[in-house]
N, C-alpha and C positions, 0 to 999 in steps of 0.2 A: 220467404221465400213465394209462397203461394200468391200474396199480394200484388207481388212484381210480375209474378205470371199472367195474374187477373188485367195486371195494368197493359202488360203490352199485349195481351191479346185486345184490350179493346182499344188500345194503339190502334194497333192492325185492322180492327173492323171499322174506325174510325176514317182511317185512311183510305180504305178500299173504298168506303161509303163516298167520300169528297172525290176520289179519283173516278168513280162510275159516276157520281152527278155531275160530273167536270165535264166526261165524255158525253152524257147524255145530253147536256146542254150545248156541247158543239155541234152534236149530232141533229139536234132541233133547229140551231141557229144557222147551220153551214148554208141551207137554200137561201135565206135572207142576206148572209154576206155575199154571196155566188150570185144572186142578181141585183147586180149593182145597177142595172138599166133602171130599174123602176123607182126612180128619183121620188115621185107621190108617194110610191110605199114608204120607203126612208123618210119622208118628211112626217106620215101619221105617227111613226115610232118617237120621233124627239117633238 
């Protein structure tokens, strides 16, 4: 039972970490996505 509880807490912590990192990535990339006018900026990324 204790193992299952630890497993669940680990899973929850992992999902929280993944979600927070996803949100952080979206926040960091949102200016890049929003500024579509800078085509020279876009070409430098790819």
